[in-house]
Structures are given as structure tokens and as C-alpha cells.
C-alpha positions as CSV (number, residue, x, y, z in Angstrom):
1,M,-18.6,30.4,12.8
2,R,-19.3,27.2,10.9
3,R,-17.9,26.9,7.4
4,T,-19.7,24.5,5.1
5,G,-18.1,25.3,1.7
6,L,-16.0,22.7,-0.1
7,R,-12.8,24.3,0.9
8,G,-13.8,25.0,4.5
9,V,-15.1,21.5,5.2
10,A,-14.2,18.9,2.6
11,L,-10.6,19.9,2.4
12,G,-9.9,18.8,5.9
13,A,-8.7,15.4,5.0
14,C,-5.8,13.3,5.8
15,A,-7.9,11.9,3.2
16,A,-7.4,10.2,0.0
17,G,-8.0,6.9,-1.5
18,A,-7.8,5.2,-4.8
19,L,-10.1,5.7,-7.7
20,A,-12.9,3.3,-7.0
21,L,-15.1,1.6,-9.4
22,T,-16.5,3.4,-12.3
23,T,-20.3,3.9,-12.5
24,G,-20.7,0.3,-13.6
25,G,-18.8,-0.8,-10.5
26,C,-16.3,-3.2,-12.1
27,S,-13.3,-1.2,-13.3
28,L,-10.0,-1.1,-11.4
29,S,-8.6,1.9,-13.2
30,S,-9.8,5.2,-14.7
31,Q,-7.9,7.9,-16.6
32,G,-4.6,6.2,-15.5
33,D,-5.5,6.0,-11.8
34,N,-5.0,2.7,-10.0
35,V,-8.2,2.1,-8.1
36,A,-7.1,-0.8,-5.9
37,R,-3.9,0.9,-4.9
38,G,-5.7,4.0,-4.1
39,K,-8.2,2.4,-1.8
40,Q,-5.5,0.4,0.0
41,L,-3.5,3.6,0.5
42,F,-6.6,5.5,1.8
43,V,-7.3,2.8,4.4
44,A,-3.6,2.5,5.5
45,K,-2.8,6.3,5.5
46,C,-6.0,8.1,6.1
47,G,-8.6,5.8,7.5
48,A,-7.5,6.3,11.1
49,C,-8.6,10.0,10.8
50,H,-11.6,9.9,8.5
51,V,-15.0,8.3,8.0
52,L,-15.5,7.1,4.4
53,N,-18.2,4.5,4.3
54,R,-17.2,2.8,1.1
55,A,-13.7,2.2,2.4
56,G,-15.1,1.0,5.8
57,T,-13.0,3.6,7.7
58,K,-14.3,5.2,10.9
59,G,-11.7,7.7,12.0
60,V,-12.9,10.6,14.1
61,T,-10.0,13.1,14.4
62,G,-10.5,14.4,10.8
63,P,-13.6,15.4,9.0
64,N,-16.2,12.9,8.0
65,L,-15.6,12.9,4.3
66,D,-19.1,11.6,3.3
67,M,-20.7,14.3,5.3
68,A,-18.2,17.0,4.0
69,F,-19.0,16.3,0.4
70,Q,-22.7,15.4,0.7
71,R,-24.1,18.8,-0.1
72,A,-21.7,19.3,-3.1
73,R,-22.6,15.9,-4.5
74,A,-26.3,16.8,-4.2
75,D,-25.7,20.1,-5.9
76,G,-24.3,18.3,-8.9
77,F,-20.5,18.8,-8.5
78,G,-18.7,15.9,-10.1
79,Q,-15.8,13.5,-9.7
80,T,-13.3,15.7,-11.5
81,T,-14.0,18.6,-9.1
82,F,-13.8,16.4,-6.0
83,K,-10.5,14.8,-7.1
84,G,-9.0,18.2,-7.7
85,I,-10.0,19.4,-4.2
86,V,-8.7,16.4,-2.4
87,H,-5.5,16.3,-4.4
88,R,-4.8,19.9,-3.6
89,Q,-5.3,19.3,0.1
90,I,-2.9,16.3,0.0
91,Q,-0.3,18.5,-1.7
92,Q,-0.9,21.6,0.5
93,P,-2.2,20.3,3.8
94,N,-1.4,23.5,5.7
95,R,-3.2,25.8,3.3
96,F,-6.8,25.2,4.3
97,A,-8.4,24.9,7.7
98,Q,-10.1,21.6,8.5
99,V,-13.5,22.1,9.9
100,D,-15.8,19.4,11.2
101,P,-19.0,19.6,9.2
102,A,-21.2,18.5,12.1
103,T,-19.9,20.9,14.7
104,G,-18.0,23.6,12.9
105,Q,-15.0,22.9,15.1
106,V,-11.5,23.6,13.5
107,L,-9.6,20.3,13.5
108,P,-5.8,19.6,13.4
109,L,-4.2,19.9,10.0
110,M,-3.3,16.7,8.2
111,P,0.4,15.7,8.2
112,A,2.4,16.6,5.1
113,G,3.7,13.9,2.7
114,L,1.2,11.1,3.7
115,V,1.1,10.2,0.0
116,T,2.9,11.7,-2.9
117,G,3.1,11.5,-6.7
118,E,1.0,8.9,-8.4
119,D,-0.1,7.5,-5.0
120,A,-1.7,10.9,-4.2
121,E,-3.5,10.9,-7.6
122,D,-4.8,7.4,-6.9
123,V,-6.0,8.4,-3.4
124,A,-7.7,11.6,-4.6
125,A,-9.4,9.6,-7.4
126,Y,-10.8,7.0,-5.0
127,V,-12.2,9.6,-2.7
128,A,-13.8,11.5,-5.6
129,Q,-15.6,8.3,-6.8
130,A,-16.6,6.9,-3.4
131,V,-17.4,9.9,-1.2
132,S,-21.0,10.5,-0.3
133,Q,-22.1,7.6,-2.5
134,P,-24.7,5.1,-1.2
135,G,-24.0,1.3,-1.3
136,K,-20.8,-0.5,-1.3
137,D,-17.8,-1.0,-3.6
138,T,-18.3,-4.1,-5.7
139,G,-16.2,-6.5,-7.8
140,A,-12.5,-6.7,-6.9
141,L,-12.6,-3.5,-4.9
142,A,-15.0,-5.1,-2.4
143,Q,-12.1,-7.2,-1.2
144,I,-10.2,-4.1,-0.2
145,G,-11.1,-2.0,2.8
146,A,-10.7,-1.5,6.5
147,A,-10.4,-4.7,8.5
148,T,-12.9,-5.8,11.1
149,A,-11.7,-7.5,14.3
150,K,-12.8,-11.1,14.6
151,G,-12.4,-14.0,16.9
152,T,-10.8,-14.4,20.3
153,A,-7.1,-14.2,21.2
154,K,-6.1,-16.7,23.9
155,A,-3.1,-16.4,26.3
156,K,-0.3,-18.9,25.8
157,N,2.6,-19.4,28.2
158,G,1.8,-16.2,30.1
159,V,1.5,-14.0,27.0
160,L,-1.7,-12.7,25.4
161,S,-1.0,-11.4,21.8
162,I,-3.5,-9.1,20.2
163,P,-1.9,-7.7,17.0
164,A,-3.1,-4.5,15.3
165,D,-4.4,-4.8,11.8
166,P,-1.4,-4.9,9.6
167,G,-3.2,-3.0,6.9
168,G,-3.3,0.2,9.1
169,S,-7.0,0.2,10.0
170,T,-8.2,1.3,13.5
171,S,-8.7,-2.3,14.4
172,Y,-7.0,-5.1,16.2
173,V,-6.9,-8.5,14.6
174,Y,-9.1,-10.0,17.4
175,A,-12.3,-8.7,18.8
176,N,-11.9,-10.4,22.2
177,G,-9.3,-11.9,24.4
178,E,-9.1,-14.6,27.1
179,A,-6.5,-15.2,29.8
180,P,-6.2,-17.0,33.2
181,P,-6.0,-14.9,36.4
182,G,-2.6,-13.9,37.6
183,K,0.4,-12.2,36.0
184,I,0.1,-11.8,32.2
185,E,2.1,-10.0,29.5
186,I,-0.2,-8.4,26.9
187,E,1.4,-7.5,23.6
188,S,0.3,-6.0,20.3
189,K,2.5,-6.0,17.3
190,N,1.9,-3.3,14.7
191,D,3.3,-3.9,11.3
192,S,1.6,-0.9,9.7
193,S,2.9,2.7,9.6
194,T,-0.2,3.9,11.5
195,P,0.7,4.4,15.2
196,H,-1.1,2.2,17.7
197,D,-0.7,0.9,21.2
198,I,-2.6,-1.4,23.5
199,A,-4.1,-0.7,27.0
200,I,-6.5,-2.3,29.4
201,E,-8.8,-1.1,32.1
202,G,-11.8,-2.2,34.1
203,N,-12.7,-4.6,36.9
204,G,-11.1,-2.3,39.4
205,L,-7.9,-1.8,37.3
206,S,-6.9,1.7,36.2
207,E,-5.5,2.1,32.7
208,V,-2.3,0.2,32.0
209,K,-0.7,0.5,28.6
210,G,2.3,-0.1,26.4
211,P,4.1,2.4,24.2
212,V,2.8,3.7,20.9
213,V,4.6,1.8,18.1
214,S,4.5,1.3,14.3
215,N,6.4,-0.4,11.4
216,G,6.8,-3.7,13.2
217,G,7.1,-2.4,16.8
218,V,5.4,-4.2,19.7
219,S,3.4,-2.4,22.3
220,K,3.4,-4.5,25.5
221,F,3.1,-4.4,29.3
222,T,2.7,-6.8,32.2
223,A,-0.2,-6.8,34.6
224,T,-1.7,-9.0,37.4
225,L,-5.3,-9.6,36.7
226,K,-8.1,-11.1,38.7
227,K,-11.1,-13.0,37.3
228,G,-13.6,-10.7,35.6
229,S,-14.0,-8.6,32.5
230,Y,-11.8,-5.8,31.1
231,Q,-11.6,-3.6,28.0
232,F,-8.5,-3.5,25.8
233,F,-8.1,-0.6,23.5
234,C,-5.8,1.8,21.6
235,T,-5.1,5.1,23.4
236,V,-4.0,7.0,20.3
237,D,-6.2,10.0,19.8
238,G,-9.5,9.0,18.2
239,H,-8.7,5.3,17.7
240,R,-10.8,3.9,20.5
241,Q,-13.7,6.1,19.5
242,A,-13.3,4.7,16.0
243,G,-13.8,1.2,17.3
244,M,-10.3,0.0,18.2
245,E,-11.3,-1.8,21.4
246,G,-12.4,-5.2,22.6
247,K,-13.4,-7.3,25.6
248,L,-10.8,-9.2,27.7
249,T,-12.2,-12.0,29.9
250,V,-10.1,-13.4,32.7
251,K,-11.3,-16.8,33.9
């Protein structure tokens, strides 16, 4: 049976963030909460699991936060209520079931201790301000958010390096890759605490991948490739679906 109440749906968050802009859109703090810090933490710690449009995150393994709070926002519930709900969920992640608001499916519980203390307050405050709100963050907060892959990584000396976003987003630094045919080592350094790996498939090649790594680890493997197009991607649950993939051209 689908549950659509705040505690049945909205609470399902690995979620959190930092108090975003005030109504005017230019303040970096509110009631002692550090807005910029909160948004950074949300992207790094929670964005791999949750959609939050203002933060630019597209995670799919946890509830879509904008959808989860949409009805409550329309019904007139305010920022203080939202912050309290999110903060309780961060502190007691095993207390409430997480339910996908679109399907009613029960989702895995968020890990305990993702953020604590003042960091948790900042995260909850950001989500409370940003969730289910149209438009984008402005001012200094507009410079903080989930990264977008750009450009093309090119193989050098038999190695193709495609790092993961160091900020913890479900994104690689590069959107595409290029390599010559033959034996190639593909590597992806991950400086963030969010686990990632790198894999390729396509053009007749079954999935080949490196280990899942974090905190400075390097996911890597060696493959022999022929001319053509391949896909590189992260195999961690939900990351590819959230957009962590790109095109590898061998020519």
C-alpha cells in the first residue's frame, strides 16, 4: 500500500543539505545554519541517492525529495517543519521506512552517521529551504552544486584516465573519452567518500570493470579494444541511472 504522508515518504532521505538562500535568495546563513556548507554536504553525502533539483542531484536509490515534499509544500507546511522532519531522519535513519513517492515501493534505509552535529543541522536546513521550490539557487549558492561532466579525456601512454567528481556527485569529470585501438588501461581516481568504480561495455565487449573505491582510491582495469564506440559507466547501484556514464570512442 502506498504511503504518501510526510513521515512515510519524505523521511526516506539519505538526504540533507545546507540551508539555502532565504526568500530573497542572497543570504548564506539563517538562524545559525551555514548554507554553503550544507549544500556542499548534501551534494557529497546525499546526492548519489536523492533527486533535489536546486542542488542538481539526480540519485535514484532514495526518494525523490522534491516529489516527496511537494504536497506538503502546496498544503502550506513551512521550512521549520521540513527541517525538523529531515533532521530527525538523519539522526534516526532506521526509525522510518523510506517509500518511493512515485511507486510506493519501500526503499533501503539510509546509512547512519552520514552527517552529525552542526553538519546535520546545516543539511536539514538546506533541504527545508530548497525542496519542492521552483527555479535555481542564486548568488553565491549558485556556485555550489552537483558537478556536470564536460570535455573529452584522451589516452596518454596507454592509459585513459577518467576521474570521478571529487565533490562526490554521481558524475565523472569528463563526459567522453578517446583512445587508440589495442591494449589500454582505463582508470578512475575517486577522491570523494562516495563509492564509485568505472566499467566499459559495447561494440561486442561484455562488461569489464575495476573495483569500487573511495577516499583517493583508483578503480582500474586493462582491456584490448577494437575501433568503435563503447560506454563507460559506474556500476554502483543507481549511479549509472543517475547519469554517471559517457561515450568512449576508439579510433
